[in-house]
C-alpha positions as CSV (number, residue, x, y, z in Angstrom):
1,X,0.0,0.0,0.0
2,X,2.9,2.4,0.8
3,X,3.0,5.2,-1.8
4,X,5.2,8.3,-1.6
5,X,4.3,11.8,-3.0
6,X,7.4,13.6,-4.3
7,X,7.2,17.3,-5.1
8,X,10.2,18.2,-7.2
9,X,11.2,21.9,-7.8
10,X,7.6,22.9,-8.2
11,X,6.8,26.4,-9.4
12,X,3.7,28.2,-10.7
13,X,3.4,31.7,-12.1
14,X,0.4,33.6,-13.0
15,X,1.7,36.5,-15.2
16,X,4.0,38.4,-12.8
17,X,2.7,36.7,-9.7
18,X,4.6,33.7,-8.3
19,X,2.3,31.4,-6.4
20,X,4.7,28.5,-5.8
21,X,8.5,29.1,-6.0
22,X,10.8,26.1,-6.4
23,X,9.0,23.9,-3.8
24,X,10.5,20.4,-3.0
25,X,9.4,18.0,-0.3
26,X,8.3,14.4,0.2
27,X,5.2,13.1,1.8
28,X,5.7,9.6,3.3
29,X,3.2,6.9,4.2
30,X,2.2,5.9,7.8
31,X,1.7,9.3,9.2
32,X,-0.5,12.4,8.9
33,X,1.4,15.2,7.3
34,X,0.0,18.7,7.9
35,X,0.4,21.3,5.1
36,X,0.5,24.8,6.7
37,X,1.1,28.4,5.5
38,X,-0.6,31.8,5.7
39,X,-3.3,32.9,3.4
40,X,-1.8,33.2,-0.2
41,X,1.1,30.9,0.7
42,X,0.4,28.7,-2.3
43,X,-1.1,25.6,-0.5
44,X,-4.2,25.2,-2.7
45,X,-2.2,25.8,-5.8
46,X,0.3,23.2,-4.8
47,X,-2.5,20.6,-4.1
48,X,-4.1,21.4,-7.5
49,X,-0.8,20.8,-9.2
50,X,-0.5,17.5,-7.3
51,X,-3.8,16.5,-9.0
52,X,-2.9,17.8,-12.4
53,X,-5.7,20.4,-12.1
54,X,-3.1,23.2,-12.7
55,X,0.0,22.8,-15.0
56,X,3.3,23.7,-13.3
57,X,5.5,26.4,-14.7
58,X,8.4,24.2,-13.7
59,X,8.9,20.9,-11.7
60,X,6.6,18.1,-11.2
61,X,4.7,16.0,-8.7
62,X,5.1,12.1,-8.6
63,X,2.7,9.9,-6.8
64,X,4.3,6.4,-6.4
65,X,6.6,7.5,-9.4
66,X,3.8,8.6,-11.7
67,X,2.1,11.8,-12.6
68,X,-1.6,11.8,-11.4
69,X,-2.9,12.1,-15.0
70,X,-1.2,8.9,-15.9
71,X,-2.9,6.9,-13.1
72,X,-5.4,4.4,-14.3
73,X,-8.6,4.4,-12.3
74,X,-7.2,7.3,-10.2
75,X,-9.9,7.2,-7.5
76,X,-8.4,3.8,-6.4
77,X,-5.0,5.4,-6.0
78,X,-5.6,8.9,-4.8
79,X,-8.6,10.3,-2.8
80,X,-8.9,14.1,-2.7
81,X,-11.0,16.8,-1.3
82,X,-10.3,20.3,-2.5
83,X,-13.7,21.9,-2.8
84,X,-16.7,20.3,-1.0
85,X,-19.1,22.4,-3.3
86,X,-17.8,20.7,-6.5
87,X,-21.0,18.6,-6.7
88,X,-23.9,18.8,-9.1
89,X,-26.5,20.2,-6.8
90,X,-29.3,18.3,-8.5
91,X,-28.0,14.9,-7.8
92,X,-28.5,13.0,-4.5
93,X,-25.6,12.1,-2.3
94,X,-26.0,8.5,-3.3
95,X,-26.1,9.2,-7.0
96,X,-23.2,11.6,-6.9
97,X,-21.0,8.8,-5.3
98,X,-22.5,6.1,-7.7
99,X,-21.4,7.8,-10.9
100,X,-17.9,8.4,-9.4
101,X,-17.8,4.7,-8.5
102,X,-18.9,3.6,-12.0
103,X,-16.3,5.8,-13.6
104,X,-13.5,4.0,-11.8
105,X,-15.0,0.4,-11.7
106,X,-15.6,0.7,-8.0
107,X,-18.3,-1.8,-6.8
108,X,-21.6,0.0,-6.1
109,X,-21.6,-1.6,-2.6
110,X,-18.8,0.8,-1.7
111,X,-21.1,3.7,-2.0
112,X,-23.3,2.5,0.9
113,X,-20.1,1.8,2.9
114,X,-18.7,5.4,2.6
115,X,-22.1,6.9,3.2
116,X,-22.3,5.1,6.4
117,X,-18.7,5.8,7.3
118,X,-19.3,9.5,6.9
119,X,-22.6,9.7,8.7
120,X,-24.7,10.4,5.5
121,X,-26.7,7.2,5.2
122,X,-29.9,8.8,6.4
123,X,-29.7,11.7,3.8
124,X,-28.4,9.5,0.9
125,X,-31.4,10.4,-1.2
126,X,-31.3,14.1,-0.6
127,X,-30.1,16.5,-3.3
128,X,-26.5,17.6,-2.5
129,X,-27.5,21.2,-3.4
130,X,-29.5,21.5,-0.2
131,X,-26.7,20.3,2.1
132,X,-25.3,22.4,4.8
133,X,-21.5,23.2,4.6
134,X,-20.8,20.4,7.1
135,X,-22.9,17.8,5.2
136,X,-21.2,18.9,2.0
137,X,-17.8,18.4,3.6
138,X,-18.8,14.9,4.7
139,X,-19.9,14.1,1.1
140,X,-16.6,15.3,-0.2
141,X,-14.8,13.2,2.3
142,X,-17.0,10.2,1.3
143,X,-15.9,10.8,-2.4
144,X,-12.2,10.9,-1.4
145,X,-12.6,7.5,0.5
146,X,-14.7,5.9,-2.3
147,X,-11.9,4.0,-3.9
148,X,-10.3,2.9,-0.6
149,X,-7.1,4.8,-1.9
150,X,-3.6,4.5,-0.3
151,X,-3.1,8.2,-0.8
152,X,-5.4,11.0,0.6
153,X,-5.1,14.8,-0.1
154,X,-7.5,16.9,2.0
155,X,-7.8,20.6,1.8
156,X,-9.3,22.0,5.0
157,X,-11.3,18.8,5.9
158,X,-12.6,20.2,9.1
159,X,-14.2,23.2,7.6
160,X,-17.9,23.4,8.6
161,X,-17.8,20.3,10.8
162,X,-19.3,20.4,14.3
163,X,-17.2,19.2,17.2
164,X,-18.3,15.6,16.8
165,X,-17.4,15.8,13.2
166,X,-14.0,17.4,13.9
167,X,-13.1,14.6,16.3
168,X,-14.4,12.0,13.8
169,X,-12.2,13.2,10.9
170,X,-9.2,13.6,13.1
171,X,-9.6,10.0,14.3
172,X,-10.2,8.8,10.7
173,X,-7.1,10.5,9.4
174,X,-4.9,9.0,12.1
175,X,-6.4,5.6,11.7
176,X,-5.8,5.7,7.9
177,X,-2.2,6.7,8.4
178,X,-1.8,3.9,10.9
179,X,-2.8,1.5,8.2
180,X,0.2,2.7,6.1
181,X,-1.6,5.2,4.0
182,X,-0.2,8.5,2.9
183,X,-2.3,11.3,4.4
184,X,-1.6,14.9,3.4
185,X,-3.9,17.5,4.9
186,X,-3.9,21.4,4.7
187,X,-5.4,23.4,7.6
188,X,-5.5,26.9,9.1
189,X,-6.4,25.4,12.5
190,X,-3.1,25.0,14.5
191,X,-4.7,23.4,17.5
192,X,-6.3,20.7,15.3
193,X,-3.2,20.2,13.3
194,X,-1.2,19.7,16.6
195,X,-3.6,16.9,17.5
196,X,-3.9,15.1,14.1
197,X,-0.5,15.6,12.4
198,X,3.0,14.1,13.2
199,X,4.9,15.8,10.3
200,X,4.6,19.2,8.9
201,X,5.3,20.9,5.6
202,X,5.2,24.8,6.2
203,X,5.4,27.2,3.2
204,X,5.2,30.9,2.8
205,X,4.9,32.9,-0.4
206,X,5.3,29.7,-2.3
207,X,8.6,28.7,-0.7
208,X,9.4,25.9,1.8
209,X,9.9,27.2,5.4
210,X,10.0,23.9,7.3
211,X,9.8,20.2,6.6
212,X,9.8,18.7,10.2
213,X,7.9,17.0,13.0
214,X,5.4,18.9,15.1
215,X,7.6,18.2,18.1
216,X,10.8,19.4,16.5
217,X,9.2,22.7,15.4
218,X,7.8,23.6,18.7
219,X,10.9,22.6,20.6
220,X,13.1,24.6,18.2
221,X,11.3,27.7,19.1
222,X,13.7,29.8,21.3
223,X,10.8,30.5,23.7
224,X,10.5,26.8,24.6
225,X,12.3,25.8,27.8
226,X,12.8,23.0,30.3
227,X,11.6,23.5,33.9
228,X,13.9,22.1,36.5
229,X,13.2,21.8,40.2
230,X,16.1,20.6,42.4
231,X,17.0,20.9,46.1
232,X,20.2,22.7,45.1
233,X,19.3,25.2,42.4
234,X,22.5,27.3,42.9
235,X,24.7,24.3,42.1
236,X,22.5,23.3,39.2
237,X,22.5,26.8,37.8
238,X,26.4,26.8,38.0
239,X,26.6,23.4,36.3
240,X,24.3,24.5,33.4
241,X,25.9,27.9,32.8
242,X,29.4,26.4,32.8
243,X,28.2,24.1,30.0
244,X,27.1,27.1,28.0
245,X,23.4,26.7,28.6
246,X,21.1,29.7,29.2
247,X,19.2,29.6,32.5
248,X,16.7,31.8,34.2
249,X,15.3,31.6,37.7
250,X,11.6,31.4,37.9
251,X,9.6,33.3,40.6
252,X,8.9,30.0,42.4
253,X,12.5,29.0,42.6
254,X,12.5,26.6,39.8
255,X,14.9,27.0,36.9
256,X,14.0,27.7,33.3
257,X,16.5,26.1,30.9
258,X,16.7,27.2,27.3
259,X,18.2,25.7,24.1
260,X,18.6,22.1,25.4
261,X,16.7,18.9,26.1
262,X,15.8,17.1,29.3
263,X,18.2,14.2,28.5
264,X,21.2,16.6,28.4
265,X,20.1,18.2,31.7
266,X,19.8,14.8,33.3
267,X,23.3,13.8,32.1
268,X,24.8,17.0,33.5
269,X,23.0,16.6,36.8
270,X,24.1,13.0,37.2
271,X,27.7,14.0,36.4
272,X,27.5,16.7,39.1
273,X,25.8,14.5,41.7
274,X,22.7,16.7,41.7
275,X,19.2,15.4,42.6
276,X,16.4,16.5,40.2
277,X,12.8,16.5,41.3
278,X,11.4,17.8,38.1
279,X,12.6,18.2,34.5
280,X,9.7,18.9,32.3
281,X,9.7,20.3,28.7
282,X,7.6,23.5,28.4
283,X,7.3,24.0,24.6
284,X,5.4,26.9,23.0
285,X,2.2,25.9,21.2
286,X,2.3,25.0,17.5
287,X,0.3,28.2,16.8
288,X,3.0,30.3,18.5
289,X,5.8,28.5,16.7
290,X,4.0,28.8,13.4
291,X,3.4,32.6,13.9
292,X,7.1,33.1,14.6
293,X,8.2,31.0,11.6
294,X,5.9,32.8,9.2
295,X,6.0,36.4,10.6
296,X,8.0,37.7,7.7
297,X,5.8,36.1,4.9
298,X,2.3,37.2,6.0
299,X,0.8,39.3,3.2
300,X,-2.4,40.3,5.0
301,X,-1.9,41.5,8.6
302,X,-4.7,42.9,10.6
303,X,-4.3,46.1,12.6
304,X,-4.5,46.5,16.3
305,X,-7.6,47.4,18.2
306,X,-8.8,50.9,18.5
């Protein structure tokens, strides 16, 4: 099942505007990869080029070594949700999925399965044009899952979903990744991305800013620190500063240690014969780390309150 998405030197220009600029990264199976960036960063354009909906100015995207347009029965290989409203409003949810299934030789029994999986079984006969945003989103996810594909590309999948729906799609994505599928999902919701994704691709103004894990991104932020409690804080402070580690004393007497990991602190404490009662990482939130990373590539910034 394992299939890799390779983005190679991908660029897209619209006249004088550069939407995507020399972008290269790899999306691997077995984990949820979050795709982040400010508004206008080029995320949707990149995902459209992955699906050959837009032609790259330079570069290419390969899915398991092939361009999307060359895949036979593509719904069996790649499931995608880019626009939940891209549905004929006069068709019922069932019939919309049925014609998709027939176009890729997917058994009609699969239609009922994905309707049940997405919670739409009771409204299968209703016209999609009358669906709420959340119901349309569920129908788009059902279409992405229709061919039971090893690769999933989802653009803002929680948009319009209620809390139960958000929990459902998060659990679904993590479960699909655990089965060895390649799951690539864009989102503006940092808190949800922190819960769902393990790896991150962050872009700004069409360029790659980070290709890393969620944990590494937040721990690399200079505002993250390790909180230390010890019965000998002065000796601990001296041992750490002599090793070139920045330390600050907290109001409650604990030490805040910057630029290192708990394991390194434990080794230094052991070498100095120091007891440690607490050594806990205090990372910034993913939202804080993201805002710092992208602060120079935000095109639309709101003003302060008046």
